[in-house]
N, C-alpha and C positions, 0 to 999 in steps of 0.2 A: 479301550481307547475311546475317549469322548469326542464326538464330532465337533468341529469348529462351528460356532453359531455366529451369524452376522444378522443384525436387524434387517427386516424386510423394507422395501421401498415404501410400502403402505404405512408401516409403523413410524417411519421417519418423516414422511411427507415430501420426499424428494427422491429422485432416482440416484442409484449408486453408480460410480464410474465403472466402465468395463475394461479400460486400459489405464496403465500407470500414468500418473501425473499429479499435478497440484490443481485443486479446483476450488472455486468459490460457489457457495450455494446461496442463491437469491431469487425470490419470486417463485420458489418451488422448482427451480431449474439449476443444472450444473453449468458452470462457465469455466473452461480451462484457462488457467493463468500462465502467462509467458514470463520467463526469467528476464530481468534486466541485465545488460552487460556490466561486468565488474562486481566487485565486493561492496557490501554495505559498510560505510564507515562506522567506527566505534561510536557508541551513544553519546560520548562526550564531545564529539565533533559537531559543530553547528550545522554543517551541510556538506553534501558530497560534491564531486565534480559534476558538471552539467550533464543532464540527460537530454538528448536531442530528439528522441523518437516519441511520438504521442502514444498514449495507452491504446491498446487494441481491445481490451476487455472492459466494457461499460456495463455496470450492474444497475438495474432499475431502481433500487432503493438501498438504504444503508443498513438494513437488517440482515447482514451477511454472516454466514459461517463458512468454514473451510474444511476441505477434505484433502489429506495427504494419502496417496495410494502409491506406495513404493515397496519394493522387495524387503528393504531394510527397516521399514517403519516400526515393526514390533520390537526389534532388537536395539534400535537406537533412538527411541522416541524421547524428545525433550519434554520437560515437565510444563514449560510455558513457552509461548511463541509471542513475538511482538509484531505489530503492524505499524510501520513508520509512514509518516506523512511525506508525500512527494509534492513539494510546493512549486507552483508556477512562478517563474521569474517574469514579472509583468512589465516593469519599467527599469530603465537604466539612466542614471544622470552622469553626464560627463562635463568637464570644464575645458574651455579653450585656453590658449596662452594668455589671454587678457583676464582670465579668471571668471569669465561669464559661464553660467550653467545652462545646459540644454538637456531636456528630458526626451528620451525616445521610448517607444513601446518595443518590447522584446518579443520575438516570435519563436515559438516551439523550443522553449528552454525550461527545464524543470530541474529540481534538485531534491535529493533525499535529505529530509530534515532530521534533527535529533528528537523531534516530538513523536511520541509513540503511544500505542495502546497495547496493554498486555492481555493475552488470551490464554485459556486453559486448553490442555491437550488430553484426550481420552481415546482408547482404542474403540473401534466400532466392531465389537464382538471379541470373543476370546482368541488370542493368537492371531488376530487379524493383521493383514498388511495394510489396512486402512485405519487412519486416525482422524478424529473429528476435532476441529479447533473452534472453540466457542468463547464468547466474551465472558468476563468476570461476572457481569450483571446481565440477566435475561432481558432487561429493558434497554440495553445499549443499542444505539443506532449511530452509524458513522454519519458525520456531516458530509455533505456533497464535497467532492474533491478527489484527488488522486492519492493512491496508497501503494505500499509494498509490503506483502506478507513475507517476513524474513525467516528463512529456514537455513540453518548452518551457514550464515553469512551471505546468502543469496536472496535477493528481493524478487518476489513474484508480483507482477504489476497488475493493478486494476483501478478503475475509476468508478465513483458513485455519481450517478447522473444528478443534475440539479444546479441551482444557482449557488455559487461560492459565497459563503457568509463568514467562514472561520478565518481569522487573521493568519493562522498558521499555514494556510494554503496559498499564501501570496507573499512574494518577496520583491523588494526593490533593491537595485544595485547603485552604488555610488563609486565611480572610478576616480581615484585620487592619485597623486604622484607616488605614494608609497603602497599602492595596491587597490583592489576592488573590495568594497565592504558591502554587506547585505544586511537588511533589516526587514521586519514585517511591514506590509504596506500600510501607510498612514491613512490613506483614504479607503473607503469601502471597496473591498475586492469583489463585490458581487458581480458575477458574470455567468452566463449559461455555458456549460461544457458541451 
């Protein structure tokens, strides 16, 4: 029987987790990711129901990789995993009975978008309970903003620190008689997280 081999911390350049969980690797450190409540909507849906809790995991830069450490990892590993944008709802426009518009800033509201990045999945050693999730291109860097690593319909939440410059990270709402409609921010979404 061949022993199970797992790469060493030194060969990888970051520590391996010692307890089961979902982790981001950034800046040579492990950051445990927390699941968001609810299921991630189908990719064809523009956005999810509102997320009201801020992200607890902030990564120092966008050169992130991920580790899944679960008992069932080796037997039910996906071939690819997506990372979905979780956009901040920044402003909302409403109309009074006379038809006059007013815009208000929205506090602590985000939503899972249909915008995503695809990542590859590979085992960390033979028969390992750990999987490493890496971008398609080694040069890939997440723009600053909030994201969800989607595993089996569950989003694991993290934020990349820095000023927001990507339009996909910012939404504005317009409340009309027939519902509320959202679009990407028209003005520069740049703000510090």
